[in-house]
C-alpha positions as CSV (number, residue, x, y, z in Angstrom):
1,X,-106.3,31.6,-48.5
2,X,-103.3,29.8,-46.3
3,X,-99.3,30.8,-45.5
4,X,-96.5,28.4,-47.4
5,X,-95.7,27.1,-44.1
6,X,-99.1,25.7,-43.5
7,X,-98.5,22.7,-45.4
8,X,-96.3,22.0,-42.1
9,X,-98.6,22.6,-39.8
10,X,-99.5,19.3,-37.6
11,X,-100.4,17.6,-34.2
12,X,-104.0,17.3,-32.5
13,X,-105.0,21.3,-32.6
14,X,-104.1,21.4,-36.6
15,X,-106.9,24.2,-37.5
16,X,-106.9,25.8,-34.6
17,X,-105.9,29.8,-34.7
18,X,-104.5,31.8,-32.0
19,X,-103.6,34.9,-31.8
20,X,-100.6,36.3,-29.0
21,X,-100.4,39.4,-27.7
22,X,-97.9,40.2,-24.7
23,X,-94.4,39.8,-24.3
24,X,-91.4,37.8,-22.5
25,X,-92.4,34.5,-21.3
26,X,-95.5,33.7,-19.2
27,X,-98.1,34.5,-22.1
28,X,-95.8,33.0,-24.9
29,X,-94.9,30.1,-23.0
30,X,-98.7,29.0,-23.6
31,X,-98.3,30.1,-27.0
32,X,-95.7,27.7,-27.8
33,X,-97.2,24.9,-26.7
34,X,-99.9,26.1,-28.4
35,X,-98.0,25.9,-31.6
36,X,-96.0,23.0,-30.4
37,X,-99.4,21.1,-30.5
38,X,-100.4,22.2,-34.1
39,X,-102.4,25.5,-33.7
40,X,-101.4,28.1,-36.1
41,X,-99.7,30.7,-33.5
42,X,-100.2,34.7,-34.9
43,X,-97.9,36.6,-32.3
44,X,-98.6,40.7,-32.2
45,X,-95.1,42.5,-31.9
46,X,-94.6,46.6,-31.4
47,X,-93.3,47.9,-34.8
48,X,-89.7,48.2,-34.4
49,X,-89.2,46.5,-31.3
50,X,-90.5,42.9,-31.0
51,X,-90.7,41.2,-28.1
52,X,-88.3,41.4,-25.3
53,X,-87.4,37.7,-25.5
54,X,-86.0,38.5,-29.1
55,X,-82.7,40.2,-27.2
56,X,-83.0,38.2,-23.2
57,X,-80.4,36.0,-22.6
58,X,-77.6,34.5,-20.7
59,X,-75.9,34.0,-24.1
60,X,-76.0,35.6,-27.3
61,X,-74.8,34.6,-30.7
62,X,-74.8,37.1,-34.1
63,X,-76.4,39.5,-31.6
64,X,-79.2,37.3,-31.6
65,X,-80.2,36.0,-28.6
66,X,-80.3,31.7,-27.7
67,X,-83.8,31.5,-26.0
68,X,-85.8,33.4,-28.7
69,X,-85.8,30.6,-30.9
70,X,-87.7,28.0,-28.7
71,X,-90.1,30.1,-27.1
72,X,-91.3,31.9,-30.6
73,X,-90.5,28.3,-32.5
74,X,-93.9,27.2,-34.7
75,X,-95.2,31.0,-34.4
76,X,-96.1,33.5,-36.8
77,X,-95.3,37.1,-36.3
78,X,-96.8,39.9,-37.2
79,X,-95.9,43.8,-36.0
80,X,-99.3,46.5,-34.9
81,X,-98.8,49.1,-33.0
82,X,-102.0,48.0,-30.1
83,X,-102.3,51.7,-28.2
84,X,-103.6,52.8,-31.4
85,X,-107.2,53.0,-32.3
86,X,-106.4,51.3,-35.7
87,X,-104.4,48.5,-34.2
88,X,-107.0,47.7,-31.7
89,X,-109.3,47.3,-34.9
90,X,-106.9,44.6,-36.3
91,X,-107.1,42.5,-33.5
92,X,-110.6,42.9,-33.6
93,X,-110.8,41.8,-37.0
94,X,-108.4,38.9,-36.6
95,X,-111.0,37.9,-33.4
96,X,-113.4,37.3,-35.7
97,X,-111.7,34.2,-37.3
98,X,-110.1,33.3,-33.9
99,X,-110.5,30.4,-31.6
100,X,-108.2,31.7,-28.9
101,X,-106.4,35.3,-27.6
102,X,-103.7,35.3,-25.4
103,X,-102.2,37.8,-23.2
104,X,-100.6,38.7,-20.6
105,X,-100.6,42.2,-19.9
106,X,-101.4,43.7,-16.5
107,X,-105.0,43.1,-15.6
108,X,-107.1,46.3,-17.5
109,X,-104.9,46.6,-19.9
110,X,-107.3,45.2,-22.6
111,X,-110.2,46.9,-21.2
112,X,-108.2,50.3,-21.5
113,X,-107.8,49.0,-25.3
114,X,-111.5,48.5,-25.6
115,X,-110.5,44.7,-26.1
116,X,-112.0,43.8,-22.6
117,X,-113.8,40.1,-23.2
118,X,-117.1,41.4,-23.0
119,X,-116.1,43.6,-25.8
120,X,-114.3,40.7,-28.1
121,X,-117.3,38.2,-26.9
122,X,-119.5,40.5,-29.1
123,X,-117.9,39.5,-32.5
124,X,-116.9,35.4,-31.3
125,X,-118.9,33.9,-28.8
126,X,-116.7,31.4,-28.6
127,X,-113.7,33.2,-28.3
128,X,-111.8,31.4,-25.7
129,X,-109.6,34.1,-24.2
130,X,-106.5,32.9,-22.1
131,X,-105.0,35.4,-19.6
132,X,-102.0,35.1,-17.3
133,X,-100.8,37.5,-14.9
134,X,-99.3,37.8,-11.8
135,X,-102.1,37.9,-9.8
136,X,-105.5,37.3,-11.6
137,X,-108.0,39.2,-12.9
138,X,-109.4,40.2,-9.6
139,X,-109.1,40.3,-6.1
140,X,-106.8,43.4,-4.1
141,X,-103.6,42.5,-5.4
142,X,-104.8,41.9,-9.3
143,X,-103.4,45.6,-10.6
144,X,-99.9,45.1,-9.0
145,X,-96.6,44.3,-10.9
146,X,-96.5,40.7,-10.9
147,X,-93.3,39.2,-12.3
148,X,-92.6,35.3,-12.1
149,X,-90.1,35.6,-9.1
150,X,-92.9,37.4,-7.1
151,X,-95.7,34.4,-7.5
152,X,-93.0,32.2,-6.9
153,X,-92.4,33.5,-3.4
154,X,-96.4,34.6,-2.5
155,X,-97.4,30.6,-3.9
156,X,-95.1,29.1,-1.7
157,X,-92.4,28.0,-3.7
158,X,-89.4,29.8,-3.0
159,X,-89.3,29.5,0.8
160,X,-88.8,25.8,0.7
161,X,-86.2,25.4,-2.3
162,X,-82.6,25.6,-1.4
163,X,-80.4,24.6,1.9
164,X,-81.6,25.2,5.1
165,X,-78.3,27.3,6.2
166,X,-79.1,30.3,3.3
167,X,-82.0,32.3,2.3
168,X,-84.4,30.7,0.0
169,X,-83.3,29.9,-4.0
170,X,-84.5,30.0,-6.8
171,X,-84.6,26.8,-9.1
172,X,-82.7,28.6,-12.1
173,X,-85.1,28.9,-14.3
174,X,-88.7,30.7,-14.7
175,X,-90.5,27.7,-13.4
176,X,-93.0,30.2,-12.1
177,X,-93.6,31.9,-15.3
178,X,-93.7,28.7,-17.0
179,X,-96.1,27.1,-14.5
180,X,-98.6,29.5,-15.1
181,X,-98.3,29.1,-19.0
182,X,-99.1,25.4,-18.7
183,X,-101.7,25.7,-16.7
184,X,-103.3,28.3,-19.1
185,X,-102.6,25.9,-21.8
186,X,-104.2,23.3,-20.2
187,X,-107.3,25.8,-19.2
188,X,-107.6,26.5,-22.8
189,X,-107.8,23.1,-23.9
190,X,-110.7,22.0,-21.3
191,X,-112.4,25.3,-22.4
192,X,-112.0,24.1,-26.1
193,X,-114.1,21.1,-25.3
194,X,-116.7,23.1,-23.7
195,X,-116.7,25.3,-26.7
196,X,-117.0,21.9,-28.6
197,X,-119.8,20.6,-26.8
198,X,-121.7,24.2,-26.8
199,X,-120.3,26.8,-29.1
200,X,-119.9,29.0,-26.2
201,X,-116.5,30.6,-25.2
202,X,-115.1,31.7,-21.8
203,X,-111.7,33.5,-20.0
204,X,-108.9,31.4,-18.5
205,X,-107.3,33.4,-16.0
206,X,-104.0,31.8,-15.2
207,X,-102.5,33.3,-12.0
208,X,-98.9,33.2,-11.5
209,X,-98.9,32.7,-7.9
210,X,-101.6,30.4,-8.1
211,X,-99.8,28.2,-10.6
212,X,-97.0,27.7,-7.8
213,X,-99.4,27.3,-5.2
214,X,-101.0,24.3,-6.7
215,X,-97.3,22.5,-6.5
216,X,-97.0,23.0,-2.7
217,X,-98.8,19.6,-2.4
218,X,-99.6,19.5,1.3
219,X,-97.7,22.1,2.8
220,X,-101.2,24.1,3.3
221,X,-102.9,21.2,4.9
222,X,-100.0,19.9,7.1
223,X,-99.9,23.7,8.5
224,X,-103.9,24.2,9.1
225,X,-103.9,20.4,10.5
226,X,-100.5,20.0,12.4
227,X,-99.5,23.4,13.0
228,X,-95.8,22.2,10.3
229,X,-94.3,24.8,8.2
230,X,-92.2,23.3,5.6
231,X,-88.6,24.2,5.3
232,X,-85.8,24.1,3.6
233,X,-84.6,20.8,3.3
234,X,-81.5,20.8,0.5
235,X,-81.0,17.5,-1.8
236,X,-83.5,15.9,0.6
237,X,-87.4,15.6,1.4
238,X,-87.7,15.3,5.2
239,X,-88.9,11.6,6.2
240,X,-88.4,10.5,2.8
241,X,-85.5,7.9,2.7
242,X,-83.4,7.3,1.2
243,X,-83.6,9.7,-1.2
244,X,-80.7,11.7,-1.9
245,X,-77.4,12.3,-4.0
246,X,-74.9,9.9,-3.2
247,X,-71.0,10.4,-3.7
248,X,-69.2,8.3,-5.7
249,X,-65.2,7.1,-5.9
250,X,-64.3,9.1,-9.3
251,X,-66.2,12.0,-7.6
252,X,-69.4,12.0,-9.8
253,X,-73.0,12.5,-8.0
254,X,-75.6,9.5,-8.7
255,X,-79.2,10.2,-7.0
256,X,-80.6,7.3,-6.3
257,X,-84.6,7.0,-4.9
258,X,-85.6,3.6,-2.7
259,X,-87.9,5.0,-0.4
260,X,-90.5,2.3,-0.8
261,X,-90.1,-0.7,1.8
262,X,-89.9,-3.4,-1.6
263,X,-86.9,-1.1,-3.3
264,X,-85.3,-0.5,0.2
265,X,-84.5,-4.3,0.2
266,X,-83.3,-4.6,-2.7
267,X,-81.0,-1.8,-2.4
268,X,-79.8,-3.3,0.7
269,X,-79.7,-7.1,-0.8
270,X,-77.1,-4.6,-3.8
271,X,-74.9,-3.2,-0.8
272,X,-74.6,-6.9,0.2
273,X,-76.6,-5.8,3.6
274,X,-79.3,-7.4,3.6
275,X,-79.7,-6.8,7.6
276,X,-80.8,-3.3,7.0
277,X,-84.1,-3.9,5.3
278,X,-84.8,-6.0,8.7
279,X,-83.4,-3.7,11.0
280,X,-86.3,-1.8,13.1
281,X,-84.6,1.3,12.3
282,X,-84.8,1.2,8.6
283,X,-87.5,-1.5,8.0
284,X,-90.2,0.7,7.7
285,X,-91.1,3.9,5.5
286,X,-91.3,5.7,8.9
287,X,-88.2,4.4,10.9
288,X,-86.2,5.1,7.6
289,X,-87.7,8.4,7.8
290,X,-86.9,9.1,11.3
291,X,-83.5,7.6,10.8
292,X,-83.3,9.4,7.4
293,X,-79.0,11.2,8.2
294,X,-77.7,7.8,9.9
295,X,-79.6,5.5,6.9
296,X,-77.8,8.2,4.2
297,X,-74.4,7.7,5.8
298,X,-74.4,4.4,5.5
299,X,-75.3,4.4,1.8
300,X,-72.9,7.1,1.2
301,X,-70.4,4.9,2.5
302,X,-71.0,2.1,0.4
303,X,-71.1,4.4,-2.8
304,X,-68.3,6.1,-2.2
305,X,-66.3,2.6,-2.9
306,X,-67.8,2.6,-6.4
307,X,-67.3,4.6,-9.6
308,X,-70.7,6.1,-11.0
309,X,-70.8,3.4,-14.1
310,X,-70.2,1.0,-11.5
311,X,-72.9,1.9,-9.3
312,X,-75.5,2.6,-11.7
313,X,-74.7,-1.2,-13.2
314,X,-75.4,-2.7,-9.6
315,X,-78.2,-0.6,-9.2
316,X,-79.9,-1.1,-12.1
317,X,-79.5,-5.1,-11.6
318,X,-81.2,-4.7,-8.5
319,X,-83.8,-2.5,-10.0
320,X,-83.2,0.6,-8.0
321,X,-84.4,4.4,-10.0
322,X,-81.7,6.1,-10.5
323,X,-80.0,8.6,-12.3
324,X,-76.9,11.1,-12.7
325,X,-77.5,14.6,-12.0
326,X,-77.6,15.8,-15.8
327,X,-76.0,19.1,-17.4
328,X,-77.1,19.6,-21.4
329,X,-73.4,17.8,-22.1
330,X,-75.0,14.9,-20.7
331,X,-77.7,14.8,-22.3
332,X,-76.5,15.7,-25.8
333,X,-74.8,12.2,-25.4
334,X,-77.3,9.7,-23.7
335,X,-78.7,7.1,-25.6
336,X,-82.1,7.3,-24.4
337,X,-82.2,11.1,-25.3
338,X,-81.4,10.1,-28.9
339,X,-83.4,7.1,-29.7
340,X,-86.7,9.0,-28.1
341,X,-85.5,12.4,-30.4
342,X,-85.6,14.6,-27.0
343,X,-83.3,17.4,-28.4
344,X,-83.7,18.2,-32.2
345,X,-81.2,20.3,-34.3
346,X,-82.8,23.0,-36.0
347,X,-81.8,24.6,-39.4
348,X,-81.4,28.5,-38.9
349,X,-79.6,31.1,-40.8
350,X,-77.1,32.5,-38.3
351,X,-76.7,29.6,-35.8
352,X,-75.2,26.7,-37.6
353,X,-75.5,24.4,-34.3
354,X,-79.0,24.8,-32.9
355,X,-80.4,22.3,-30.9
356,X,-83.7,22.5,-28.5
357,X,-85.9,19.8,-27.0
358,X,-88.5,18.3,-28.9
359,X,-92.1,18.5,-28.2
360,X,-93.6,16.7,-25.3
361,X,-95.4,14.8,-25.0
362,X,-95.7,12.2,-28.1
363,X,-98.8,11.9,-29.7
364,X,-99.2,8.5,-31.4
365,X,-101.9,9.5,-33.8
366,X,-101.4,13.4,-34.5
367,X,-97.9,13.7,-33.8
368,X,-96.2,17.8,-33.1
369,X,-93.0,18.5,-33.7
370,X,-90.8,22.0,-34.1
371,X,-91.8,22.7,-37.8
372,X,-89.9,26.4,-37.7
373,X,-87.8,28.4,-35.3
374,X,-88.8,31.7,-34.0
375,X,-89.5,34.4,-36.7
376,X,-87.9,37.3,-37.7
377,X,-90.0,40.5,-36.7
378,X,-93.1,40.6,-38.8
379,X,-92.2,38.1,-41.2
380,X,-95.7,36.5,-41.9
381,X,-97.4,40.2,-42.4
382,X,-98.4,39.6,-45.8
383,X,-99.6,36.7,-45.1
384,X,-101.6,37.7,-41.8
385,X,-103.2,41.3,-43.4
386,X,-103.3,40.6,-47.4
387,X,-104.7,37.1,-46.9
388,X,-106.2,36.8,-43.2
389,X,-108.0,39.8,-43.2
390,X,-108.4,41.3,-47.0
391,X,-105.8,44.6,-46.5
392,X,-104.1,45.8,-50.0
393,X,-100.3,46.7,-50.9
394,X,-101.5,50.3,-50.2
395,X,-103.8,49.9,-47.0
396,X,-100.6,48.3,-45.6
397,X,-98.2,50.8,-47.0
398,X,-100.5,53.6,-45.3
399,X,-100.6,52.0,-41.7
400,X,-96.7,51.4,-42.0
401,X,-96.3,55.2,-42.7
402,X,-98.8,56.1,-39.5
403,X,-96.3,53.2,-37.4
404,X,-99.9,51.3,-36.7
405,X,-97.7,48.3,-38.7
């Protein structure tokens, strides 16, 4: 009993079944990762409505979101009303033959529906329940509404992003949601190993604010040990020099990172200023950090005499990490992106030039790829309800009439 698309399944998680509940980004990106790695991800959506990501996105074509084909790629879609007892029973039936259940509702929602982990593990003791939320499943804030932006602010990320002359900035992407989803996926894979060793499932509790906090390096320790509070620093990290965006003769911008002693010595040679590497103001990592602004000015004066291409060639010749600030057109034109197939062109019934990022990282023995783009709402109802759950056509039609499916 397999769906016709199952023959396309590949990747290290082939054979793992995931039931995805929830919507928007924090949960579904975790589902995207699991699906990318080969798991059969069955996405459950509200009948007639679907995930809001089907219509979200800055740009649309044919009335359809250009975000949906990515966040829902490699997944299967069924429709089910989780607010009905019949719909909740269908989830229990699916859980009986699933490895993981993924949800990102507000904590307590699943319990209200009789779908908390204590109930589901009675059906399937090996079930791994992945729970993504703003603040986690417990604690005084757990029941509060939590969006990615709030988690980024609470986790310390927003305060340090941007120019010091402006209020805190955001990164231009939903980084908090994606980080929480990535940690949820990582936790699920670790739990899968535990299950393989013991047969026991468990709950993975991934909070957006904690995912952001985990990225904050020594921010907390710097304060507890030295009373130092990190501030916004624009295009640099304080005391890490030289590592900045430098101007060129043709008004391009090239990022140069030469803060290690040996690399800075090579940069000084490329600049035909070997004296800089021996100057007490710049000779050591600490000294360069203390004189960061004046060192950046010296380097900017030099880079401004070269075009971006000339600068990149010279830096490459001396083994100095460098790169342009890329936008989408730069990525599509770059030979390295092409050689590694970092961006794929996908067939789609409406979008004639649909391109998206590939699956990362690469696997040498169990390669993964984008097998299909985001499905139509309820596209896999027949497969799931008839073949997996053994429902008859009459059962399905009756449930549709009751607005359960």
